[in-house]
N, C-alpha and C positions, 0 to 999 in steps of 0.2 A: 483532478482530482474532487470529488464529493463525499461526501459524509457515510452511505452508505458504503460505497467501495471501501474505502480507509476502513471503517469496523469489521464489516464481514469477511476479509480477507486478515482480519486479527482475529476473529472468532476461527477461520479454516487453518491457521496456524496451529491454535492448542486442541491437545490429543481430546481434553474434556468435551470440547465442542464441534472437532470438526467430524463427527460423525452424527449431529443432530439434523434428523430429514431437515428440519423448518430450514435451517442455516444454511444448508447443503441448497435446498429449493430454491430458495432466494439466490442465491451465487450463479447456479443454473439459469437461470432469468436473467440473472446483470449480463450474464457472458454472451445475451443476442444481442445486448446492444454493445457491451465490449468484450471484444474476443480474448483480450488478452487477460482479462480477467481468471477465466480459465486454468492459470497456472495455481492458485491457489485453492480450485477443487480439489479432491480425491481424485484419482487418476483415470477412475471406471465415470467417474461424475462428469470430470473434463472432458471425456472423448463424449459422453452421450450430449452434452451441450452444445461441441463443436461442432459433433455431426448435424445439428438441428440448423446450422447456418454455414455449412461447408459449400453450401452453393454458393451463397451470399459471399465468400470469402474466396472461392475462385473465380467468382465472376468480377471481384474489385479490385484483384491483381493488377496491377502498371504491368505494361512490357519491359519498364525498366528492375521489375522483381519484387519490387516495394509495393505499400497499398495506397498510401498519400503521397502528398508531393513537402509539405510543410512537415516536419520533423518525421521524414520519411525511413529514417535508417533507425530511430529509437524506437518507431511503432510497430515497426519489421521485426525488429529484435525479440520484442515484449511476442507478436503473436509466434512466430517460428519458437519461440519459449513454450509459450503453452500446446500447441500441435506437439511439441518432444514431449512435453509431459503426459499429456493425454495418448502417448505411442501412436499416435497417426503420423508423423511426420514422414517416417522413412518409408511408408505403403505409397504417401502421397506423390513423392520425390519417383520412385522405385516405378509405381505404376504411370507417370505421367499427369496424374488431376491436377495438377497446378498449370496454369496455361504457359508462366514463362518462371525461369528457373530462380526459386528464391534466394539461392546463395551465391549468384553474379555477381548482385552488387558488394560483396564482404568476401569474397573467395580471396581477395588481391589487395584490400583496402588498408592501409597501415593506418587505423585509428580505433578509435575507442569501440565503435560497436564493430567493426571487421572483426579485429581481436575477440570480441563477447561471443561473437556466433563463429570466428574458427574454433573456440576452447570450447563452449557449450552447447551450441548445436553440432556441429559439422564435425568434432573432433581430430581436425586435418589443419595444422600448423603451418605457418611458414618458418621457414629455416632460421629470421629474428623477432621470430615474436618474443622472444624470451626478454629482448632489450626493449622491445615496444611494451612489455608487458612489466619491467620497470619501472619506465619510463610512465606509461599510467599510473601505477600503484605510488609514486614517488611525489607528481602533479597534486596526489590527495595527500598523499602524509605531509608533506611538508608546510601542507595550509592548518592542520588541528592546531587548534587555539591549545595553551597552556593550560587550561581547566579540563583536557580532553574532548571540547566541543567542536562544532564549527559552526561558525557564524553564532555560537553562543544560544542555538536555538533546537529545539528536537527536531523541527522537522529537518534541517539539512542533516545533522548528525545521523541521523536516522538512514537516508539514502547516501551518507559519504559510506558508512560502516556497510551496506548491503553492495553498495558497488565495490566495495575491499573486497568480501566475501566472493562478490563473481568474478572479481579479478584474481582470484586462488590466494589471496593472504588468508591466515590462518586464524580461526576464530579463536586462540589463546595468545598474538599477537600481543603483546604490551600495548601498540597501537589500538586495539579493537577495546580490550581492557579498561583502558582509561576512559574511553567512549560511554563504554557500558555504564560504568561507575559513577559517570557524568549523568548517564540520564537516568538513570537510579535515582540521583539525587533530585531530578525536578520531580518527584514525586510530591502529590499535596493531597493531604487529607481532604481536604475541604475548600473550596473557591465561591468565590460572591461573586453575581451578578447581578447589575440593577439596572432597567428603564431607564432612559433620560424624565427626570419630571417624578420617578415614582416614589412612591412614599413605603414602599418595602423592597427585600431582595429574593433572590434563587440562591438557592446552596447546592453545586453538586462535589460529590467525593467521590474521592479515588482518581484522582487525575494524575498526566505526564506532563506540564507544559512550561514552558519558560512564561514568565509573569508579563511578560509584554507580547500579547497576543499578533498585535500589527507587526513584531518582528517576525512569528511563526509566518502569518500573510507572505509577509515580503520574502522570503525566504521557500515556499511555496510555488509562487511568482516564478522563480528562479530557477529550483527543482523540477517543476513540473507544468510548465507552462502550455504543454500541450492540454492538460487536464483544466483549463480555465479555472483555477481556483477565484471564491471568492471571499473577501474581506469580511462579511456577513458569517460566514462559515468560522471562522476564527474566532470572532471578536464573541460570537453569541455564547456559545456555550465550546468547548476544549475538546471536543470530539475525535477530529482529525489526530491533532498532533498524540492524543491520547494509543490513538488505534495505532498509529504509525510506530508508536513506541513499544505498545504491546508485541505489534509483528515481530520487532527485532528480537526484543529480549526471550520470548517464546524460543526462536531459533538457537539464541545463543545460552540456552540451556536452564533459563529462569523462569520457566513455567509452573514450578510449586512454590517461587516466592508470595511471600505473603501479601505484597502490594502490588504483584500481575494479577493472584486470583482476585484480591478487592477491586481490583479496577476494572476486570471483566464480567464481577455483578452490580458492579457498579453501572455500568453499559448496558445490562441485559434488563435491569430494572428500569431504563429508560426505554425500552426501543419500544415501536410504534408498530400494531398491525395494517401491514399493508391496506389500502380503502378496497383496489380489486382482488384482493387476497388474502382475508382477517388470518389465516392460518400462516402467512409468511411475515416475517419481521421485518423493520426498516429504521432508520437511524433518519434523521437532520435536525440541526441543531437549531434551527426556529421551534422546529414542532418538537422536539424533547426540551424545548425552553417554556413553550407553552403548557408541556406537562407538567412539569415542574411549579409554574406558574400557578395552575389548576390544584395541583397540592397545595401551595402554600393560602391559597384563598379557601378551599377546602378547611384548613386546620384555623383558619383566623376566624371562621364562619362557626367553627364547634363549639373556641373557647366560647363565643360572644353569647352561645344558648345558654 
């Protein structure tokens, strides 16, 4: 996962921002490289974006029904979820547009992604899926820390909450509420970052993160290794963990929380126009940090005059 993916998914989750044309167009462009991202777009936009790359989606499907060998089930679930969200999947199945049956790897599989595909995509459950559901939920809930987090990081806690919701646990469940309270407690009004040997710092406001950015990065390696997380993306500025927190908080009904609103505004303030299309927005922890550094330099030069 990159900064742009995470932050765009957060903006597209919030009612205020999900209708902004520049954000939708940036998400549509991102979907050409990452088909699973269409899940965060409005359904009509997701339909348009996925139709632009449908030939490639069909062409790259493997005889197994999956699209890739490594993390195959996980990635296939994400793609199928996007196609269903875009209201394309039923026709693709009915009209045999897909070369291979995408449900075949999951129809009888008694594991996490087998259950998720049957429950959230196919809508056809096996007789013992209720037992499997309880088992999968228990595997997550029994590892929750006493403070409500998982691993003491925003990244892991967000992904655990999202997984529990996908598995069918109610958003008002005490386990979810306790985890949500922990995430809200990770809000920081201001954080300071300084380059090695630098004599001055940059400050970013209204973020959600554990103080240990290294721990956040290690959690990302465990949760989304297929996204090839980079340590520098987490240590430079806490953009990814902030965006993930916003995404789940909005989903849980905190869209009007003052901390959430201020955090969205802070991210928007450091957005950078894309080079190939200045009308579209982008985020990169390094580029955003350079932007903040330039602002500090300009302020220091102004004071010297």
